ZAKOL-728065 format. One line per 5 residues: their letters; for each residue x negated, z negated, y of C-alpha. Coordinates in nm, 4 decimals. Last residue first. Example, Ala and Ser with C-alpha at 12.3 -4.5 7.8 and 13.67 -1.06 7.14 Angstrom:
<sites>
sa	-1.3670 -0.7140 -0.1060; -1.2300 -0.7800 -0.4500
</sites>
This chain:
<sites>
vdrwk	1.4853 1.4293 -0.0803; 1.7507 1.6203 0.1116; 1.6271 1.6082 0.4697; 1.8766 1.4660 0.7200; 1.7164 1.1539 0.8680
aqgfs	1.3424 1.2027 0.8169; 1.4000 1.5731 0.8714; 1.5335 1.4997 1.2186; 1.2181 1.3024 1.2981; 1.0166 1.6004 1.1744
fvgfl	1.2090 1.8243 1.4146; 1.0963 1.5983 1.7007; 0.7346 1.6482 1.5948; 0.7985 2.0208 1.5640; 0.9416 2.0102 1.9165
vlgla	0.6185 1.8622 2.0507; 0.4213 2.1278 1.8613; 0.6380 2.4001 2.0159; 0.5786 2.2449 2.3577; 0.2077 2.2896 2.2900
vlvll	0.2594 2.6555 2.1997; 0.4434 2.7061 2.5298; 0.1741 2.5176 2.7216; -0.1014 2.7273 2.5639; 0.0916 3.0417 2.6551
wpgap	0.1123 2.9112 3.0107; -0.2628 2.8521 3.0195; -0.3350 3.2271 3.0313; -0.0904 3.4993 2.9301; -0.3849 3.7417 2.9088
tqafs	-0.5303 3.5212 2.6313; -0.7983 3.2594 2.6970; -0.5392 2.9801 2.7327; -0.4377 3.0402 2.3710; -0.7922 2.9489 2.2681
riadd	-0.7316 2.5874 2.3720; -0.4987 2.5388 2.0743; -0.7603 2.6765 1.8345; -1.0278 2.4578 1.9946; -0.8172 2.1455 1.9369
mgkae	-0.7028 2.2419 1.5859; -1.0474 2.3205 1.4529; -1.2322 2.6399 1.5305; -1.4756 2.8610 1.3444; -1.6910 3.0922 1.5588
npdfe	-1.9733 2.8362 1.5532; -2.0040 2.8910 1.1775; -2.1514 3.2401 1.2375; -2.1664 3.4906 0.9535; -1.9961 3.7477 1.1791
iaakl	-1.7297 3.8353 0.9200; -1.6932 3.4784 0.7948; -1.6766 3.3261 1.1420; -1.4182 3.5862 1.2476; -1.2098 3.4963 0.9434
gffgi	-1.2280 3.1301 1.0449; -1.1253 3.2310 1.3964; -0.8146 3.4057 1.2643; -0.7313 3.1253 1.0198; -0.7388 2.8596 1.2932
aafvl	-0.5241 3.0892 1.5096; -0.2735 3.1308 1.2248; -0.2495 2.7527 1.1853; -0.1840 2.7149 1.5588; 0.0710 2.9979 1.5624
grgvg	0.2552 2.8455 1.2652; 0.2891 2.5107 1.4410; 0.4430 2.6769 1.7456; 0.6724 2.8963 1.5333; 0.7889 2.5980 1.3263
gaigt	0.8548 2.3880 1.6351; 1.0526 2.6563 1.8152; 1.2605 2.7343 1.5056; 1.3048 2.3809 1.3766; 1.3546 2.2160 1.7169
vdmfr	1.6306 2.4536 1.8230; 1.7872 2.4814 1.4775; 1.7688 2.1068 1.4105; 1.9452 2.0213 1.7368; 2.2069 2.2926 1.6787
qqkks	2.2831 2.1460 1.3354; 2.3109 1.7962 1.4824; 2.5400 1.9216 1.7557; 2.7572 2.1053 1.5019; 2.7865 1.7890 1.2906
mtawk	2.5884 1.7461 0.9687; 2.7460 1.7009 0.6235; 2.7211 2.0665 0.5250; 2.3571 2.0865 0.6336; 2.2174 1.8044 0.4209
lhkry	1.8813 1.9678 0.4842; 1.6504 2.1563 0.2492; 1.8560 2.4763 0.2627; 1.8428 2.4673 0.6422; 1.4620 2.4824 0.6514
krmva	1.4760 2.8533 0.5736; 1.5932 2.9181 0.9285; 1.4647 3.2795 0.9244; 1.2618 3.2067 1.2385; 1.1234 2.8908 1.0772
rggmw	1.0369 3.0729 0.7555; 0.8458 3.3342 0.9539; 0.6523 3.0790 1.1568; 0.5469 2.8791 0.8538; 0.4578 3.1901 0.6518
lgagl	0.2559 3.3366 0.9405; 0.0637 3.0123 0.9701; 0.0133 2.9843 0.5946; -0.1163 3.3419 0.5805; -0.3715 3.2731 0.8521
fgvaa	-0.4751 2.9463 0.6904; -0.5151 3.1127 0.3491; -0.6926 3.4116 0.5040; -0.9380 3.1655 0.6548; -0.9967 2.9965 0.3195
agvlw	-1.0616 3.3341 0.1563; -1.2952 3.4402 0.4357; -1.4921 3.1168 0.4133; -1.5301 3.1632 0.0390; -1.6158 3.5331 0.0742
qgapl	-1.8800 3.4585 0.3365; -2.0251 3.1906 0.1126; -2.0792 3.4305 -0.1768; -2.3795 3.2151 -0.2681; -2.3610 2.9017 -0.0541
dllrg	-2.5047 2.8685 0.2969; -2.1811 3.0058 0.4451; -1.9932 2.7167 0.2856; -2.2155 2.4585 0.4510; -2.1796 2.6247 0.7917
tidhs	-1.8012 2.6483 0.7576; -1.7803 2.2800 0.6657; -1.9918 2.1742 0.9620; -1.8215 2.3993 1.2182; -1.4704 2.3060 1.1004
qrdts	-1.5682 1.9393 1.0861; -1.6907 1.9389 1.4433; -1.3690 2.1010 1.5658; -1.1438 1.8756 1.3577; -1.3340 1.5658 1.4700
gagsn	-1.2691 1.6128 1.8427; -1.1369 1.2625 1.8853; -1.1839 1.0282 1.5933; -1.2200 1.0512 1.2174; -1.5832 0.9465 1.2593
rngta	-1.4165 0.6455 1.4269; -1.4181 0.4523 1.1018; -1.2529 0.1288 1.2203; -1.0165 0.0484 0.9337; -0.7316 0.2339 1.1094
fslvf	-0.9465 0.5445 1.1445; -1.0097 0.5429 0.7696; -0.6339 0.4982 0.7186; -0.5669 0.8066 0.9318; -0.8391 1.0062 0.7570
fasvg	-0.7163 0.9142 0.4086; -0.3538 0.9852 0.4986; -0.4472 1.3352 0.6160; -0.6399 1.3977 0.2942; -0.3384 1.2903 0.0874
yfvfr	-0.1102 1.4942 0.3103; -0.3036 1.8132 0.2427; -0.3593 1.7404 -0.1278; 0.0100 1.6661 -0.1827; 0.0985 1.9772 0.0180
aasva	-0.1063 2.1894 -0.2215; 0.0716 2.0282 -0.5168; 0.4096 2.0910 -0.3523; 0.3186 2.4588 -0.3106; 0.2261 2.4759 -0.6793
rktpk	0.5539 2.3089 -0.7772; 0.7485 2.5615 -0.5719; 0.5604 2.8481 -0.7356; 0.6217 2.7051 -1.0837; 1.0010 2.6944 -1.0230
dgkpg	1.1476 2.3494 -1.0964; 1.3244 2.3146 -0.7615; 1.5272 2.6280 -0.8316; 1.8230 2.4825 -0.6416; 1.7790 2.1511 -0.4599
asgfl	1.5457 1.8563 -0.5080; 1.1875 1.9228 -0.6091; 1.0226 1.9566 -0.9482; 0.8821 1.6948 -1.1852; 0.5040 1.6983 -1.1427
aeslr	0.4643 1.8953 -0.8198; 0.7721 1.7322 -0.6676; 0.6393 1.3853 -0.7587; 0.3088 1.4768 -0.5947; 0.4926 1.5814 -0.2788
wlamg	0.6643 1.2421 -0.2739; 0.3310 1.0692 -0.3274; 0.1772 1.2596 -0.0342; 0.4676 1.1754 0.1965; 0.4443 0.8070 0.1068
vlgig	0.0712 0.8143 0.1721; 0.1540 0.9741 0.5082; 0.3793 0.6790 0.5885; 0.1053 0.4373 0.4862; -0.1316 0.6037 0.7301
lawli	0.1218 0.6039 1.0125; 0.2053 0.2362 0.9537; -0.1645 0.1463 0.9482; -0.2163 0.3248 1.2775; 0.0902 0.1539 1.4269
vagfp	-0.0430 -0.1894 1.3329; -0.3832 -0.1111 1.4866; -0.2190 0.0181 1.8056; -0.0167 -0.3027 1.8557; -0.0547 -0.2465 2.2310
tgavq	-0.1762 0.1090 2.2883; -0.5313 0.2447 2.2840; -0.5343 0.2986 1.9084; -0.2328 0.5306 1.9384; -0.4109 0.7559 2.1874
alagg	-0.7224 0.7601 1.9696; -0.5043 0.8583 1.6736; -0.3621 1.1537 1.8694; -0.7100 1.2672 1.9711; -0.8289 1.2464 1.6122
kdaqe	-0.5320 1.4466 1.4875; -0.5915 1.7219 1.7393; -0.5393 1.7944 2.1066; -0.8636 1.6418 2.2363; -0.8702 1.5189 2.5941
gtgtl	-1.0998 1.7101 2.8305; -0.8217 1.7686 3.0817; -0.7494 2.1247 3.1959; -0.4542 2.0017 3.4019; -0.1463 2.1940 3.2875
girva	-0.2680 2.3421 2.9595; -0.4664 2.0341 2.8629; -0.1738 1.8072 2.9466; 0.0553 2.0193 2.7300; -0.2009 1.9969 2.4476
ligil	-0.2057 1.6173 2.4694; 0.1747 1.6113 2.4547; 0.1711 1.8422 2.1518; -0.0848 1.6307 1.9694; 0.1222 1.3200 2.0420
lylvg	0.4450 1.4753 1.9120; 0.2606 1.6215 1.6146; 0.1243 1.2799 1.5171; 0.4543 1.0959 1.5691; 0.6491 1.3562 1.3705
ravfg	0.4066 1.3417 1.0796; 0.4526 0.9647 1.0661; 0.8330 1.0001 1.0795; 0.8265 1.2644 0.8051; 0.6084 1.0358 0.5945
araga	0.8485 0.7451 0.6362; 1.1230 0.9730 0.5054; 0.9104 1.0671 0.2034; 0.8234 0.7058 0.1340; 1.1916 0.6114 0.1419
rvvdg	1.2593 0.8853 -0.1132; 0.9765 0.7559 -0.3323; 1.1129 0.4024 -0.3205; 1.4753 0.5062 -0.3725; 1.4101 0.6873 -0.6986
raarr	1.3337 1.0505 -0.7721; 0.9793 0.9883 -0.8895; 1.0957 0.6707 -1.0644; 1.3552 0.8673 -1.2610; 1.0917 1.1237 -1.3629
avatt	0.8488 0.8504 -1.4651; 1.1142 0.6856 -1.6809; 1.1990 1.0192 -1.8442; 0.8311 1.0888 -1.9090; 0.7852 0.7482 -2.0696
sggas	1.0887 0.8044 -2.2926; 0.9600 1.1454 -2.3988; 0.6239 0.9994 -2.4897; 0.7838 0.7138 -2.6828; 0.9991 0.9623 -2.8735
m	1.3765 0.9924 -2.8174
</sites>
């Protein structure tokens, strides 16, 4: 075997080793905590109309206000780093399970690596005292980024393309949840009936709730592109609040919020039973 081939083999073994797998499970726990907190904040908004922010910044602010908040923030950030590195290993060497080496699966893993890498950066920035990642940041950032993109040549097309990406991702998440696609990534055959039922309830409801939020972000981004108005773009908090403006009123917001809570719980189940 050549030196290059030997190095690649070592890297592949490391990518599928215990450290990377532990990082992935820690990442699922961190994701679960964030979605659980975001969902709880959103429930409170739906029921009381509170001014709290149901986004990543709001969740981090809640954590920071607890005893040992700084330690928990660092743990969440490191967990998300572990998730990002696991997704990077999938992009480079393929994922576990059948057809894990397909180019489309690797491309999706690469996109997830970027997503979780950015998420980890913001959480760790918050942990070091940079409160620009704080409450309400997703809404401000969506306006700022949309405005900058619209100022570029073909800016409307760029914003529109990004919005369609979010809209499509939301529909994809919700659709896969309804079709129970998550089962093939779990150690399903080794799980008890109660454990399977637990993952089905949280996986379907949680996936649909999360998908609706992503789809709403994409919808308003598309509206911003069409109307050439960055103020029409919405971050997670404003997107969640928009459900209260539908004919179903605040109760739809509460249902979506409960979906986010269940997605957080589902993430905890993935930390235990996901095949990584």
